[in-house]
PDB file of N, CA, C and O in Angstrom:
ATOM      1  N   MET A   1     138.480 149.446  71.286  1.00  0.00           N
ATOM      2  CA  MET A   1     139.128 149.182  70.347  1.00  0.00           C
ATOM      3  C   MET A   1     138.513 150.193  68.749  1.00  0.00           C
ATOM      4  O   MET A   1     139.030 150.578  67.701  1.00  0.00           O
ATOM      5  N   LEU A   2     137.419 150.252  69.275  1.00  0.00           N
ATOM      6  CA  LEU A   2     136.391 151.174  68.040  1.00  0.00           C
ATOM      7  C   LEU A   2     136.398 152.780  68.370  1.00  0.00           C
ATOM      8  O   LEU A   2     136.168 153.663  67.543  1.00  0.00           O
ATOM      9  N   ASP A   3     136.637 152.926  69.436  1.00  0.00           N
ATOM     10  CA  ASP A   3     137.521 154.271  69.644  1.00  0.00           C
ATOM     11  C   ASP A   3     138.294 154.817  69.111  1.00  0.00           C
ATOM     12  O   ASP A   3     138.180 155.942  68.624  1.00  0.00           O
ATOM     13  N   ALA A   4     139.339 154.045  69.099  1.00  0.00           N
ATOM     14  CA  ALA A   4     140.986 154.391  68.164  1.00  0.00           C
ATOM     15  C   ALA A   4     140.506 154.593  66.385  1.00  0.00           C
ATOM     16  O   ALA A   4     140.894 155.487  65.633  1.00  0.00           O
ATOM     17  N   PHE A   5     139.558 153.452  66.057  1.00  0.00           N
ATOM     18  CA  PHE A   5     139.315 153.484  64.659  1.00  0.00           C
ATOM     19  C   PHE A   5     138.735 154.793  64.426  1.00  0.00           C
ATOM     20  O   PHE A   5     139.075 155.450  63.442  1.00  0.00           O
ATOM     21  N   THR A   6     137.769 155.272  65.376  1.00  0.00           N
ATOM     22  CA  THR A   6     136.802 156.261  65.218  1.00  0.00           C
ATOM     23  C   THR A   6     137.442 157.354  65.266  1.00  0.00           C
ATOM     24  O   THR A   6     137.042 158.315  64.609  1.00  0.00           O
ATOM     25  N   LYS A   7     138.594 157.436  66.070  1.00  0.00           N
ATOM     26  CA  LYS A   7     139.256 158.773  66.087  1.00  0.00           C
ATOM     27  C   LYS A   7     139.959 159.117  64.878  1.00  0.00           C
ATOM     28  O   LYS A   7     139.973 160.247  64.389  1.00  0.00           O
ATOM     29  N   VAL A   8     140.641 157.934  64.337  1.00  0.00           N
ATOM     30  CA  VAL A   8     141.781 158.164  63.610  1.00  0.00           C
ATOM     31  C   VAL A   8     140.782 158.877  61.891  1.00  0.00           C
ATOM     32  O   VAL A   8     141.100 159.742  61.075  1.00  0.00           O
ATOM     33  N   VAL A   9     139.398 157.850  62.024  1.00  0.00           N
ATOM     34  CA  VAL A   9     138.444 158.230  60.811  1.00  0.00           C
ATOM     35  C   VAL A   9     138.052 159.624  61.073  1.00  0.00           C
ATOM     36  O   VAL A   9     137.823 160.339  60.098  1.00  0.00           O
ATOM     37  N   SER A  10     137.956 160.049  62.122  1.00  0.00           N
ATOM     38  CA  SER A  10     136.971 161.496  62.253  1.00  0.00           C
ATOM     39  C   SER A  10     137.933 162.691  62.151  1.00  0.00           C
ATOM     40  O   SER A  10     137.621 163.830  61.805  1.00  0.00           O
ATOM     41  N   GLN A  11     139.421 162.156  62.586  1.00  0.00           N
ATOM     42  CA  GLN A  11     140.213 163.134  62.367  1.00  0.00           C
ATOM     43  C   GLN A  11     140.669 163.246  60.888  1.00  0.00           C
ATOM     44  O   GLN A  11     140.363 164.237  60.224  1.00  0.00           O
ATOM     45  N   ALA A  12     141.137 162.595  60.562  1.00  0.00           N
ATOM     46  CA  ALA A  12     141.310 162.380  58.870  1.00  0.00           C
ATOM     47  C   ALA A  12     139.999 163.193  58.244  1.00  0.00           C
ATOM     48  O   ALA A  12     140.080 164.281  57.673  1.00  0.00           O
ATOM     49  N   ASP A  13     138.768 162.437  58.469  1.00  0.00           N
ATOM     50  CA  ASP A  13     137.651 163.699  57.821  1.00  0.00           C
ATOM     51  C   ASP A  13     137.483 164.689  58.221  1.00  0.00           C
ATOM     52  O   ASP A  13     136.750 165.213  57.382  1.00  0.00           O
ATOM     53  N   ALA A  14     137.675 165.433  59.040  1.00  0.00           N
ATOM     54  CA  ALA A  14     137.718 166.766  59.725  1.00  0.00           C
ATOM     55  C   ALA A  14     138.820 167.362  58.790  1.00  0.00           C
ATOM     56  O   ALA A  14     138.368 168.369  58.245  1.00  0.00           O
ATOM     57  N   ARG A  15     139.858 167.148  58.484  1.00  0.00           N
ATOM     58  CA  ARG A  15     140.942 167.372  57.387  1.00  0.00           C
ATOM     59  C   ARG A  15     140.507 167.484  55.921  1.00  0.00           C
ATOM     60  O   ARG A  15     140.927 168.260  55.062  1.00  0.00           O
ATOM     61  N   GLY A  16     139.405 166.363  55.819  1.00  0.00           N
ATOM     62  CA  GLY A  16     139.413 166.202  54.273  1.00  0.00           C
ATOM     63  C   GLY A  16     140.257 165.336  53.533  1.00  0.00           C
ATOM     64  O   GLY A  16     140.400 165.287  52.312  1.00  0.00           O
ATOM     65  N   GLU A  17     140.790 164.669  54.404  1.00  0.00           N
ATOM     66  CA  GLU A  17     142.134 163.777  53.853  1.00  0.00           C
ATOM     67  C   GLU A  17     141.567 162.049  53.904  1.00  0.00           C
ATOM     68  O   GLU A  17     140.713 161.730  54.731  1.00  0.00           O
ATOM     69  N   MET A  18     142.011 161.270  53.164  1.00  0.00           N
ATOM     70  CA  MET A  18     142.285 159.982  53.200  1.00  0.00           C
ATOM     71  C   MET A  18     143.385 159.682  54.325  1.00  0.00           C
ATOM     72  O   MET A  18     144.385 160.338  54.618  1.00  0.00           O
ATOM     73  N   LEU A  19     142.768 158.187  54.999  1.00  0.00           N
ATOM     74  CA  LEU A  19     143.616 158.007  55.948  1.00  0.00           C
ATOM     75  C   LEU A  19     145.226 157.608  55.186  1.00  0.00           C
ATOM     76  O   LEU A  19     145.345 157.385  53.982  1.00  0.00           O
ATOM     77  N   SER A  20     145.858 157.595  55.733  1.00  0.00           N
ATOM     78  CA  SER A  20     147.263 157.599  55.357  1.00  0.00           C
ATOM     79  C   SER A  20     147.780 156.133  55.605  1.00  0.00           C
ATOM     80  O   SER A  20     147.188 155.360  56.359  1.00  0.00           O
ATOM     81  N   THR A  21     149.053 155.769  54.841  1.00  0.00           N
ATOM     82  CA  THR A  21     149.706 154.270  54.860  1.00  0.00           C
ATOM     83  C   THR A  21     149.801 154.023  56.585  1.00  0.00           C
ATOM     84  O   THR A  21     149.362 153.196  57.384  1.00  0.00           O
ATOM     85  N   ALA A  22     150.324 154.787  56.616  1.00  0.00           N
ATOM     86  CA  ALA A  22     150.933 154.863  57.987  1.00  0.00           C
ATOM     87  C   ALA A  22     149.864 154.815  59.262  1.00  0.00           C
ATOM     88  O   ALA A  22     150.159 154.205  60.289  1.00  0.00           O
ATOM     89  N   GLN A  23     148.848 155.373  59.138  1.00  0.00           N
ATOM     90  CA  GLN A  23     147.582 155.257  59.679  1.00  0.00           C
ATOM     91  C   GLN A  23     146.821 153.700  59.797  1.00  0.00           C
ATOM     92  O   GLN A  23     146.267 153.179  60.765  1.00  0.00           O
ATOM     93  N   ILE A  24     146.992 153.301  58.694  1.00  0.00           N
ATOM     94  CA  ILE A  24     145.924 152.077  58.255  1.00  0.00           C
ATOM     95  C   ILE A  24     147.171 151.123  58.926  1.00  0.00           C
ATOM     96  O   ILE A  24     146.689 150.264  59.664  1.00  0.00           O
ATOM     97  N   ASP A  25     148.288 151.084  58.863  1.00  0.00           N
ATOM     98  CA  ASP A  25     149.041 150.262  59.250  1.00  0.00           C
ATOM     99  C   ASP A  25     149.214 150.197  61.163  1.00  0.00           C
ATOM    100  O   ASP A  25     149.456 149.204  61.849  1.00  0.00           O
ATOM    101  N   ALA A  26     149.047 151.241  61.491  1.00  0.00           N
ATOM    102  CA  ALA A  26     148.841 151.331  62.986  1.00  0.00           C
ATOM    103  C   ALA A  26     147.981 150.421  63.389  1.00  0.00           C
ATOM    104  O   ALA A  26     148.148 149.432  64.104  1.00  0.00           O
ATOM    105  N   LEU A  27     146.877 150.918  62.773  1.00  0.00           N
ATOM    106  CA  LEU A  27     145.395 150.426  63.076  1.00  0.00           C
ATOM    107  C   LEU A  27     145.661 148.614  63.001  1.00  0.00           C
ATOM    108  O   LEU A  27     145.371 147.831  63.906  1.00  0.00           O
ATOM    109  N   SER A  28     146.194 148.306  61.861  1.00  0.00           N
ATOM    110  CA  SER A  28     146.382 146.785  61.678  1.00  0.00           C
ATOM    111  C   SER A  28     147.126 146.341  62.401  1.00  0.00           C
ATOM    112  O   SER A  28     146.857 145.175  62.689  1.00  0.00           O
ATOM    113  N   GLN A  29     148.202 146.834  62.975  1.00  0.00           N
ATOM    114  CA  GLN A  29     148.875 146.367  64.335  1.00  0.00           C
ATOM    115  C   GLN A  29     148.358 146.005  65.128  1.00  0.00           C
ATOM    116  O   GLN A  29     148.354 144.832  65.504  1.00  0.00           O
ATOM    117  N   MET A  30     147.697 147.033  65.669  1.00  0.00           N
ATOM    118  CA  MET A  30     146.041 147.028  66.788  1.00  0.00           C
ATOM    119  C   MET A  30     145.462 146.039  66.771  1.00  0.00           C
ATOM    120  O   MET A  30     145.052 145.499  67.799  1.00  0.00           O
ATOM    121  N   VAL A  31     145.298 145.580  65.612  1.00  0.00           N
ATOM    122  CA  VAL A  31     144.220 144.528  65.397  1.00  0.00           C
ATOM    123  C   VAL A  31     144.922 143.119  65.674  1.00  0.00           C
ATOM    124  O   VAL A  31     144.354 142.149  66.176  1.00  0.00           O
ATOM    125  N   ALA A  32     146.063 143.166  65.321  1.00  0.00           N
ATOM    126  CA  ALA A  32     146.982 142.110  65.161  1.00  0.00           C
ATOM    127  C   ALA A  32     147.457 141.823  66.980  1.00  0.00           C
ATOM    128  O   ALA A  32     147.449 140.633  67.296  1.00  0.00           O
ATOM    129  N   GLU A  33     147.741 142.564  67.808  1.00  0.00           N
ATOM    130  CA  GLU A  33     147.840 143.008  68.757  1.00  0.00           C
ATOM    131  C   GLU A  33     146.746 142.272  69.724  1.00  0.00           C
ATOM    132  O   GLU A  33     146.881 141.371  70.551  1.00  0.00           O
ATOM    133  N   SER A  34     145.893 142.832  69.398  1.00  0.00           N
ATOM    134  CA  SER A  34     144.271 142.189  69.971  1.00  0.00           C
ATOM    135  C   SER A  34     144.227 140.839  69.785  1.00  0.00           C
ATOM    136  O   SER A  34     143.910 140.157  70.759  1.00  0.00           O
ATOM    137  N   ASN A  35     144.518 140.208  68.574  1.00  0.00           N
ATOM    138  CA  ASN A  35     144.364 138.919  68.411  1.00  0.00           C
ATOM    139  C   ASN A  35     145.442 137.730  69.131  1.00  0.00           C
ATOM    140  O   ASN A  35     145.071 136.566  69.283  1.00  0.00           O
ATOM    141  N   LYS A  36     146.563 138.121  69.466  1.00  0.00           N
ATOM    142  CA  LYS A  36     147.130 137.740  70.418  1.00  0.00           C
ATOM    143  C   LYS A  36     146.876 137.882  71.861  1.00  0.00           C
ATOM    144  O   LYS A  36     147.471 137.189  72.686  1.00  0.00           O
ATOM    145  N   ARG A  37     146.272 138.497  72.080  1.00  0.00           N
ATOM    146  CA  ARG A  37     145.760 138.888  73.487  1.00  0.00           C
ATOM    147  C   ARG A  37     144.517 137.794  73.505  1.00  0.00           C
ATOM    148  O   ARG A  37     144.440 137.123  74.535  1.00  0.00           O
ATOM    149  N   LEU A  38     143.574 137.555  72.508  1.00  0.00           N
ATOM    150  CA  LEU A  38     142.600 136.651  72.587  1.00  0.00           C
ATOM    151  C   LEU A  38     142.940 135.417  73.076  1.00  0.00           C
ATOM    152  O   LEU A  38     142.591 134.773  74.066  1.00  0.00           O
ATOM    153  N   ASP A  39     143.919 135.173  71.901  1.00  0.00           N
ATOM    154  CA  ASP A  39     144.266 133.896  72.242  1.00  0.00           C
ATOM    155  C   ASP A  39     144.969 133.564  73.434  1.00  0.00           C
ATOM    156  O   ASP A  39     144.671 132.519  74.014  1.00  0.00           O
ATOM    157  N   SER A  40     145.921 134.355  73.910  1.00  0.00           N
ATOM    158  CA  SER A  40     146.511 134.157  75.722  1.00  0.00           C
ATOM    159  C   SER A  40     145.295 134.013  76.361  1.00  0.00           C
ATOM    160  O   SER A  40     145.212 132.980  77.025  1.00  0.00           O
ATOM    161  N   VAL A  41     144.247 134.792  76.363  1.00  0.00           N
ATOM    162  CA  VAL A  41     142.878 134.333  77.164  1.00  0.00           C
ATOM    163  C   VAL A  41     142.051 133.082  76.919  1.00  0.00           C
ATOM    164  O   VAL A  41     141.403 132.494  77.785  1.00  0.00           O
ATOM    165  N   ASN A  42     142.149 132.744  75.642  1.00  0.00           N
ATOM    166  CA  ASN A  42     141.228 131.393  75.597  1.00  0.00           C
ATOM    167  C   ASN A  42     142.320 130.345  76.008  1.00  0.00           C
ATOM    168  O   ASN A  42     141.856 129.292  76.443  1.00  0.00           O
ATOM    169  N   ARG A  43     143.835 130.450  75.945  1.00  0.00           N
ATOM    170  CA  ARG A  43     144.591 129.636  76.566  1.00  0.00           C
ATOM    171  C   ARG A  43     144.150 129.196  77.917  1.00  0.00           C
ATOM    172  O   ARG A  43     143.721 128.076  78.194  1.00  0.00           O
ATOM    173  N   ILE A  44     144.279 130.055  78.609  1.00  0.00           N
ATOM    174  CA  ILE A  44     144.061 130.496  80.154  1.00  0.00           C
ATOM    175  C   ILE A  44     142.740 129.322  80.536  1.00  0.00           C
ATOM    176  O   ILE A  44     142.241 129.299  81.661  1.00  0.00           O
TER     177      ILE A  44
END
């Protein structure tokens, strides 16, 4: 997960831009999906 965050931030930094709303939303969605997977593992 850290790699995905690092990639998005470093690409934006290389372009001299801030993260877009779409990029932040995509990263937030990835975190939400990760939490669902952790909940599933804990139930097992």
